[in-house]
C-alpha positions as CSV (number, residue, x, y, z in Angstrom):
1,M,101.1,-152.3,-180.1
2,S,98.7,-154.7,-178.3
3,Q,98.8,-157.4,-181.1
4,E,102.6,-157.0,-181.1
5,N,102.5,-157.7,-177.3
6,V,100.5,-160.9,-177.9
7,E,103.1,-162.1,-180.4
8,I,106.0,-161.3,-178.1
9,V,104.3,-163.4,-175.4
10,R,103.4,-166.2,-177.8
11,E,107.1,-166.4,-178.9
12,Q,108.1,-166.8,-175.2
13,F,106.4,-170.2,-175.1
14,E,107.3,-171.2,-178.7
15,A,111.0,-170.5,-178.1
16,T,111.0,-172.3,-174.8
17,N,109.5,-175.3,-176.5
18,R,112.4,-175.2,-179.0
19,R,114.8,-175.0,-176.0
20,D,115.9,-171.6,-177.3
21,F,116.1,-170.0,-173.8
22,A,118.1,-167.0,-175.0
23,R,115.2,-165.9,-177.2
24,P,112.6,-165.2,-174.5
25,M,115.2,-163.4,-172.4
26,A,115.8,-161.0,-175.3
27,D,112.3,-159.7,-174.7
28,W,112.8,-159.1,-171.0
29,A,113.3,-155.6,-169.6
30,E,116.3,-155.1,-167.4
31,D,114.0,-154.6,-164.5
32,I,111.7,-157.5,-165.2
33,E,109.9,-159.1,-162.2
34,V,108.2,-162.4,-161.7
35,V,105.6,-162.8,-159.0
36,Y,105.0,-166.5,-158.1
37,R,102.6,-167.2,-155.2
38,I,100.3,-169.9,-156.3
39,K,101.0,-172.9,-154.1
40,E,100.9,-172.7,-150.3
41,G,104.3,-173.6,-148.8
42,D,106.1,-173.7,-152.2
43,I,109.7,-172.7,-151.5
44,R,109.8,-170.8,-154.8
45,S,107.0,-168.4,-153.8
46,G,108.1,-164.8,-154.0
47,T,108.9,-162.0,-156.2
48,Y,112.0,-162.2,-158.4
49,S,113.5,-159.0,-159.7
50,G,116.0,-158.4,-162.5
51,R,117.0,-160.5,-165.5
52,E,119.5,-162.6,-163.5
53,A,117.0,-163.5,-160.7
54,V,114.2,-164.2,-163.2
55,G,116.5,-166.3,-165.4
56,E,117.5,-168.3,-162.3
57,F,113.9,-168.8,-161.3
58,F,112.9,-170.3,-164.6
59,G,116.3,-172.1,-165.0
60,S,115.8,-173.9,-161.7
61,W,112.5,-175.3,-162.9
62,F,114.0,-176.5,-166.1
63,R,116.9,-178.2,-164.3
64,E,114.4,-180.3,-162.4
65,F,112.6,-181.6,-165.4
66,R,113.2,-183.0,-168.9
67,R,110.9,-183.0,-171.9
68,V,109.2,-179.8,-170.8
69,Q,106.5,-178.7,-173.2
70,F,104.0,-175.9,-173.1
71,E,100.7,-175.9,-174.9
72,L,99.0,-172.5,-175.2
73,L,95.3,-173.0,-174.3
74,E,94.3,-169.4,-174.6
75,I,96.0,-166.0,-175.0
76,R,94.1,-162.7,-174.7
77,D,95.1,-159.2,-175.4
78,G,94.6,-156.7,-172.7
79,G,96.5,-153.8,-174.3
80,D,99.7,-153.3,-172.3
81,S,99.0,-156.7,-170.7
82,V,98.4,-160.2,-172.0
83,A,96.6,-163.1,-170.2
84,V,97.8,-166.6,-170.9
85,A,96.4,-170.0,-170.0
86,A,99.0,-172.7,-170.7
87,R,99.3,-176.4,-170.1
88,H,102.7,-177.6,-168.8
89,R,103.9,-181.1,-169.3
90,A,107.3,-182.5,-168.2
91,Q,109.1,-185.5,-166.8
92,G,111.0,-185.4,-163.5
93,K,114.7,-185.9,-164.1
94,R,115.2,-187.9,-160.9
95,T,111.9,-189.8,-160.7
96,G,110.9,-190.1,-164.4
97,I,107.4,-189.3,-163.3
98,E,105.3,-187.4,-165.8
99,V,103.7,-184.3,-164.5
100,G,101.3,-181.7,-165.9
101,D,99.4,-178.7,-164.8
102,D,97.6,-175.7,-166.2
103,F,99.1,-172.3,-165.3
104,F,97.6,-168.8,-165.7
105,Y,99.8,-165.8,-166.3
106,E,99.6,-162.0,-166.6
107,Y,102.3,-160.5,-168.8
108,R,102.9,-156.8,-168.5
109,L,104.8,-155.1,-171.3
110,R,106.3,-151.7,-171.9
111,G,107.9,-150.5,-175.1
112,G,107.9,-154.1,-176.5
113,K,109.7,-155.5,-173.4
114,I,108.2,-157.8,-170.7
115,V,108.4,-156.0,-167.4
116,R,106.4,-158.3,-165.2
117,I,105.1,-161.9,-165.2
118,T,102.5,-162.8,-162.6
119,F,101.3,-166.3,-162.0
120,H,97.6,-166.5,-161.1
121,L,95.5,-169.3,-159.4
122,S,92.8,-169.2,-162.1
123,W,92.1,-168.1,-165.6
124,S,89.5,-165.7,-164.4
125,G,92.1,-164.2,-162.0
126,A,94.6,-163.7,-164.9
127,L,91.8,-162.1,-167.1
128,E,90.7,-159.8,-164.3
129,A,94.3,-158.7,-163.8
130,V,94.6,-157.5,-167.4
131,G,91.1,-155.9,-167.4
132,L,89.2,-158.6,-169.2
133,R,86.4,-161.1,-168.4
134,E,85.7,-164.7,-169.4
């Protein structure tokens, strides 16, 4: 099941790059949660629970940017969890400014569905959260 989990998570990013936003949502559990607490003072910081709230969390980000692209830098299998390092690139819709940053995630899965996505400050933090080391 763990390799299947890696492929489910990989497809989240690939589908998003294709702008097929319904595809990633198909792999979300009804009770999915996103935990986002990586930048001090960010108004988006918090825990988002349920498909609608999680969809709005990601949707609000995509409404602010155009030409959003994700590059998977590394993806590691942690059994029921998957650690992901991804580079995000986008252009602000209002400003036209190109932005980019690396993000580190912990995906938790149950029965082939994503139940929790946690953003981490570092790759080592994401790895530790899934029980792995660099």
